[in-house]
C-alpha positions as CSV (number, residue, x, y, z in Angstrom):
1,X,-10.4,-18.0,202.1
2,X,-12.3,-17.9,198.8
3,X,-15.9,-17.1,198.0
4,X,-18.4,-19.0,200.2
5,X,-15.3,-20.9,201.6
6,X,-15.5,-23.1,198.5
7,X,-11.9,-24.5,199.0
8,X,-13.1,-26.5,201.9
9,X,-16.9,-26.4,201.6
10,X,-17.3,-27.6,198.0
11,X,-21.1,-28.1,198.5
12,X,-21.5,-24.4,197.8
13,X,-20.2,-24.9,194.2
14,X,-23.3,-26.8,193.1
15,X,-25.4,-23.7,192.4
16,X,-25.7,-22.7,188.7
17,X,-26.8,-20.1,186.2
18,X,-28.2,-19.8,182.8
19,X,-27.9,-16.2,181.4
20,X,-30.0,-16.8,178.3
21,X,-33.3,-16.0,179.9
22,X,-33.0,-12.3,180.8
23,X,-35.0,-10.8,183.7
24,X,-36.9,-8.5,181.3
25,X,-38.4,-11.5,179.4
26,X,-40.9,-12.0,182.2
27,X,-44.6,-11.9,181.4
28,X,-46.1,-8.7,182.8
29,X,-47.9,-8.8,186.1
30,X,-49.9,-6.1,187.9
31,X,-47.8,-3.5,189.6
32,X,-49.6,-3.8,192.9
33,X,-50.4,-7.5,193.8
34,X,-53.8,-8.2,195.3
35,X,-54.4,-10.0,198.5
36,X,-55.1,-13.2,196.5
37,X,-51.9,-12.9,194.6
38,X,-49.9,-12.4,197.8
39,X,-51.5,-15.5,199.3
40,X,-50.7,-17.5,196.2
41,X,-47.1,-16.3,196.3
42,X,-46.7,-17.6,199.8
43,X,-48.2,-20.9,198.8
44,X,-45.6,-21.1,196.1
45,X,-42.9,-20.3,198.6
46,X,-44.1,-23.4,200.6
47,X,-44.0,-25.5,197.5
48,X,-40.4,-24.4,196.8
49,X,-39.4,-25.2,200.3
50,X,-40.9,-28.7,200.1
51,X,-39.5,-29.4,196.6
52,X,-36.0,-28.6,197.7
53,X,-36.1,-31.5,200.1
54,X,-38.4,-34.0,198.4
55,X,-38.1,-33.6,194.6
56,X,-36.4,-36.3,192.5
57,X,-34.4,-35.0,189.6
58,X,-31.1,-35.0,187.7
59,X,-29.6,-32.3,185.5
60,X,-26.9,-29.8,184.7
61,X,-26.3,-26.7,186.8
62,X,-24.1,-23.7,185.9
63,X,-23.0,-20.9,188.2
64,X,-22.0,-17.5,186.9
65,X,-20.4,-15.0,189.4
66,X,-17.8,-12.3,189.2
67,X,-17.1,-13.0,185.5
68,X,-16.4,-16.8,186.2
69,X,-18.6,-19.7,185.2
70,X,-18.7,-23.3,186.3
71,X,-21.0,-26.2,185.7
72,X,-21.9,-29.5,187.5
73,X,-24.0,-32.5,186.9
74,X,-26.3,-33.1,189.9
75,X,-28.5,-36.0,191.0
76,X,-31.0,-36.0,193.8
77,X,-33.4,-38.7,195.0
78,X,-35.5,-39.5,198.0
79,X,-36.3,-43.1,198.9
80,X,-38.6,-43.3,202.0
81,X,-36.9,-41.3,204.7
82,X,-33.5,-41.4,203.0
83,X,-32.0,-38.7,200.7
84,X,-29.3,-39.4,198.1
85,X,-27.3,-36.8,196.2
86,X,-24.4,-36.8,193.8
87,X,-22.6,-33.9,192.2
88,X,-19.7,-34.0,189.6
89,X,-17.9,-30.8,188.5
90,X,-17.7,-30.6,184.7
91,X,-14.8,-28.1,184.7
92,X,-11.8,-27.3,186.9
93,X,-10.8,-29.9,189.3
94,X,-12.5,-33.3,189.0
95,X,-14.4,-32.8,192.2
96,X,-17.2,-35.2,193.1
97,X,-19.6,-34.9,196.0
98,X,-21.8,-37.7,197.4
99,X,-24.4,-37.4,200.2
100,X,-26.5,-40.0,202.0
101,X,-28.7,-38.2,204.5
102,X,-26.2,-36.2,206.7
103,X,-23.0,-37.9,205.6
104,X,-21.1,-36.0,202.8
105,X,-18.1,-37.5,201.0
106,X,-16.0,-35.1,198.8
107,X,-13.6,-36.8,196.4
108,X,-10.7,-35.3,194.3
109,X,-9.8,-38.2,191.9
110,X,-6.7,-36.5,190.6
111,X,-5.2,-36.3,194.1
112,X,-6.8,-39.6,195.2
113,X,-8.1,-37.8,198.3
114,X,-11.5,-38.1,200.0
115,X,-13.0,-36.0,202.8
116,X,-15.9,-37.3,204.9
117,X,-18.0,-35.0,207.0
118,X,-21.4,-34.6,208.5
119,X,-23.6,-32.0,206.9
120,X,-24.8,-30.7,210.2
121,X,-21.3,-29.4,210.9
122,X,-21.0,-27.6,207.5
123,X,-22.1,-24.1,206.6
124,X,-25.8,-24.3,205.8
125,X,-25.4,-23.9,202.0
126,X,-27.5,-26.6,200.3
127,X,-26.2,-29.0,197.7
128,X,-29.5,-28.7,195.9
129,X,-31.8,-25.8,194.9
130,X,-32.4,-23.6,197.9
131,X,-35.4,-23.6,200.1
132,X,-36.4,-20.2,201.4
133,X,-37.1,-20.2,205.1
134,X,-40.6,-18.6,205.8
135,X,-38.8,-16.4,208.3
136,X,-37.3,-14.5,205.4
137,X,-40.6,-12.8,204.8
138,X,-39.9,-10.7,208.0
139,X,-37.1,-9.0,206.1
140,X,-38.0,-9.4,202.5
141,X,-41.2,-8.5,200.5
142,X,-42.3,-11.3,198.2
143,X,-43.6,-10.2,194.8
144,X,-45.1,-12.4,192.2
145,X,-43.6,-11.2,188.8
146,X,-45.0,-13.4,186.0
147,X,-44.1,-16.5,183.9
148,X,-41.0,-17.5,182.1
149,X,-39.2,-20.6,180.7
150,X,-36.1,-22.2,182.2
151,X,-34.4,-25.3,180.8
152,X,-37.5,-25.9,178.7
153,X,-39.9,-25.8,181.6
154,X,-42.6,-23.4,182.6
155,X,-41.6,-21.4,185.7
156,X,-43.4,-19.0,188.0
157,X,-41.2,-16.0,188.8
158,X,-40.9,-14.1,192.1
159,X,-38.8,-11.4,193.6
160,X,-37.7,-11.1,197.2
161,X,-37.2,-7.4,197.9
162,X,-35.2,-6.6,201.1
163,X,-37.0,-4.3,203.5
164,X,-33.7,-2.6,204.4
165,X,-30.2,-2.1,203.0
166,X,-28.7,-5.1,204.9
167,X,-29.4,-7.7,202.2
168,X,-29.5,-8.3,198.5
169,X,-32.7,-8.8,196.4
170,X,-33.2,-12.2,194.8
171,X,-35.3,-13.2,191.8
172,X,-36.5,-16.8,191.8
173,X,-37.8,-19.1,189.1
174,X,-39.9,-22.0,190.4
175,X,-41.0,-25.0,188.2
176,X,-44.8,-24.7,187.9
177,X,-45.3,-28.5,187.9
178,X,-43.1,-29.5,190.9
179,X,-42.2,-26.3,192.7
180,X,-38.5,-27.0,192.3
181,X,-36.2,-24.0,192.1
182,X,-34.9,-23.7,188.5
183,X,-33.1,-20.5,188.7
184,X,-32.0,-17.8,191.2
185,X,-30.5,-14.4,190.5
186,X,-28.9,-12.2,193.2
187,X,-29.4,-8.5,192.4
188,X,-27.3,-5.6,193.6
189,X,-28.6,-2.2,194.9
190,X,-30.7,-0.1,192.6
191,X,-34.1,-0.2,191.0
192,X,-35.7,-1.7,187.9
193,X,-33.5,-2.6,184.9
194,X,-30.6,-0.6,186.3
195,X,-30.1,-3.0,189.2
196,X,-26.9,-5.0,188.5
197,X,-26.9,-8.8,188.4
198,X,-24.4,-10.0,190.9
199,X,-24.8,-13.8,190.5
200,X,-27.1,-16.1,188.6
201,X,-27.7,-19.8,189.1
202,X,-30.0,-22.1,187.1
203,X,-30.5,-25.5,185.5
204,X,-29.5,-25.6,181.9
205,X,-31.2,-28.9,181.5
206,X,-33.2,-31.0,184.0
207,X,-35.2,-34.2,184.1
208,X,-37.7,-34.3,187.0
209,X,-38.9,-37.8,187.8
210,X,-41.3,-39.1,190.5
211,X,-39.6,-42.5,190.6
212,X,-36.1,-43.0,192.0
213,X,-33.8,-45.5,190.2
214,X,-33.5,-48.9,191.8
215,X,-29.8,-48.4,192.6
216,X,-30.2,-44.9,194.1
217,X,-28.2,-45.8,197.3
218,X,-25.4,-47.6,195.4
219,X,-25.0,-44.5,193.1
220,X,-24.7,-42.2,196.1
221,X,-21.9,-44.2,197.8
222,X,-18.4,-43.9,196.2
223,X,-15.7,-46.5,196.1
224,X,-12.7,-45.3,198.2
225,X,-10.2,-48.0,197.4
226,X,-6.8,-46.3,196.8
227,X,-8.0,-43.0,198.3
228,X,-6.4,-41.1,201.2
229,X,-9.4,-40.6,203.5
230,X,-9.6,-37.7,205.9
231,X,-12.3,-37.2,208.5
232,X,-12.1,-33.6,209.9
233,X,-13.3,-33.5,213.5
234,X,-15.8,-30.8,214.2
235,X,-16.9,-30.1,217.8
236,X,-20.2,-28.3,218.5
237,X,-19.8,-25.4,220.8
238,X,-21.1,-21.9,221.7
239,X,-19.6,-18.5,221.2
240,X,-20.0,-17.8,224.9
241,X,-18.2,-21.0,225.8
242,X,-15.2,-19.9,223.7
243,X,-15.0,-16.5,225.3
244,X,-17.0,-14.5,222.8
245,X,-20.2,-12.5,222.9
246,X,-22.4,-11.2,220.1
247,X,-23.8,-7.8,220.9
248,X,-26.4,-6.1,218.6
249,X,-25.9,-8.2,215.4
250,X,-27.5,-7.0,212.2
251,X,-31.3,-7.1,212.2
252,X,-32.7,-10.4,211.1
253,X,-29.5,-12.5,211.1
254,X,-29.8,-15.3,213.7
255,X,-27.1,-17.7,214.8
256,X,-27.8,-21.2,213.4
257,X,-24.7,-23.0,214.7
258,X,-21.2,-22.8,216.1
259,X,-18.4,-25.4,215.8
260,X,-14.6,-25.7,216.2
261,X,-13.1,-27.3,213.2
262,X,-9.9,-27.3,211.1
263,X,-10.1,-24.8,208.3
264,X,-7.5,-26.5,206.2
265,X,-6.6,-30.2,205.8
266,X,-2.9,-30.8,206.1
267,X,-1.2,-33.2,203.7
268,X,1.8,-34.0,205.8
269,X,0.0,-35.9,208.5
270,X,0.2,-33.1,211.0
271,X,-2.8,-31.9,213.1
272,X,-4.4,-28.7,211.8
273,X,-5.2,-25.9,214.3
274,X,-9.0,-25.6,214.8
275,X,-10.8,-22.3,214.1
276,X,-14.2,-21.2,215.5
277,X,-17.0,-21.0,212.9
278,X,-20.4,-19.4,213.6
279,X,-23.1,-19.5,210.9
280,X,-25.9,-17.0,210.5
281,X,-29.0,-16.7,208.2
282,X,-31.9,-14.3,207.7
283,X,-33.8,-17.1,206.0
284,X,-32.4,-16.4,202.6
285,X,-28.8,-15.0,202.9
286,X,-26.1,-17.2,204.5
287,X,-23.1,-15.8,206.4
288,X,-20.2,-17.5,208.1
289,X,-17.9,-15.9,210.7
290,X,-14.5,-17.5,211.5
291,X,-12.3,-16.7,214.5
292,X,-8.7,-17.8,214.6
293,X,-5.8,-16.8,216.8
294,X,-3.1,-14.6,215.3
295,X,0.0,-16.7,214.3
296,X,3.3,-15.6,212.9
297,X,3.4,-19.0,211.0
298,X,0.2,-18.0,209.2
299,X,0.7,-14.4,207.9
300,X,-2.6,-12.5,207.2
301,X,-3.6,-9.0,206.1
302,X,-6.8,-7.1,206.5
303,X,-8.9,-7.1,203.3
304,X,-12.3,-6.8,201.7
305,X,-13.2,-8.6,198.5
306,X,-16.2,-9.4,196.3
307,X,-16.9,-12.2,193.9
308,X,-20.4,-12.2,192.5
309,X,-22.8,-12.0,195.4
310,X,-20.2,-13.2,197.9
311,X,-18.4,-10.7,200.1
312,X,-15.3,-11.5,202.2
313,X,-14.1,-9.4,205.0
314,X,-10.9,-10.0,207.0
315,X,-10.0,-7.9,210.0
316,X,-7.7,-8.2,213.0
317,X,-9.1,-7.9,216.5
318,X,-6.1,-7.7,218.9
319,X,-4.7,-11.2,218.9
320,X,-7.3,-12.8,216.7
321,X,-8.3,-12.7,213.0
322,X,-12.0,-12.3,212.2
323,X,-13.1,-13.4,208.7
324,X,-16.7,-13.0,207.6
325,X,-18.0,-14.5,204.3
326,X,-21.5,-14.4,203.0
327,X,-23.9,-13.4,200.3
328,X,-24.7,-10.0,201.8
329,X,-23.4,-6.4,201.4
330,X,-20.1,-5.4,202.9
331,X,-21.8,-3.1,205.4
332,X,-23.8,-6.1,206.8
333,X,-20.6,-8.1,207.3
334,X,-18.9,-5.2,209.0
335,X,-21.9,-4.9,211.4
336,X,-21.6,-8.6,212.2
337,X,-17.9,-8.4,212.8
338,X,-18.4,-5.3,214.9
339,X,-21.0,-7.0,217.1
340,X,-18.4,-9.6,218.1
341,X,-16.8,-8.9,221.5
342,X,-14.2,-10.7,223.6
343,X,-15.8,-11.7,226.9
344,X,-12.7,-13.2,228.5
């Protein structure tokens, strides 16, 4: 597995960063926000949430994490009740992602391969700037920091400070005109300027338009002539139905879905063994837990790895392998893995 399961969930690669605007460049704000400021910050959070779903825009996004950087062109429009998205990687493999409502098509032109899935069976990492669930405020303190510029646009800056050691802090830049998230930094443990920057994501340039193009739907549907098309089958299920129970999970992390699905797509026409995937969120951080039977044909070793804000933990539990991947500290992932018990 790789960070955020990017090898088979390419939608996670859309997030970007722009390191030119350093956190210390913020306009100064009062150290203790007033009641009015706190209310205004929450109103901004609602704007961010709404803009992530409804804003029309196109631009370039860059992700910096763990010493690596990648960029993508992204395109997002809403027409009536329909949502259209397109993403094209500008470096690495020529990956292209298209979405119409809940159907996601991922293309690799060099291999002439296409994978078609439904978004409701994927790990809940958005293709577009994130929306913070209001439930996150139960476990993070929202602070209004000041003003800054991102991609040539005025932005309001906020910090979400965790109320415990189970999550990372995040600093968010929201477009003052539309509410769209322009940049998001994930910060490591510490205080003030000494806190390390784990991962940063932002638009390097963006055009925000209220009017979608006339051919929005056509641009979001790729031509698949000459492509080998695969449709991984995902089956909704429950941990209990698969013989597992979650006992005392980390505070704030709630189960958002559970599916059985192939983790890898075979190229020889064979049928891949399904694994069990459970997804969790605290309203801001996202974590996926995978359960697969031990197999001599698929050698594994226990490990713990970090890339940017993403932590990966692999442990063996008797005759099963447990893999936990998410943008949370290693201690949180260990608690989540430890809360999993075999019920039969």
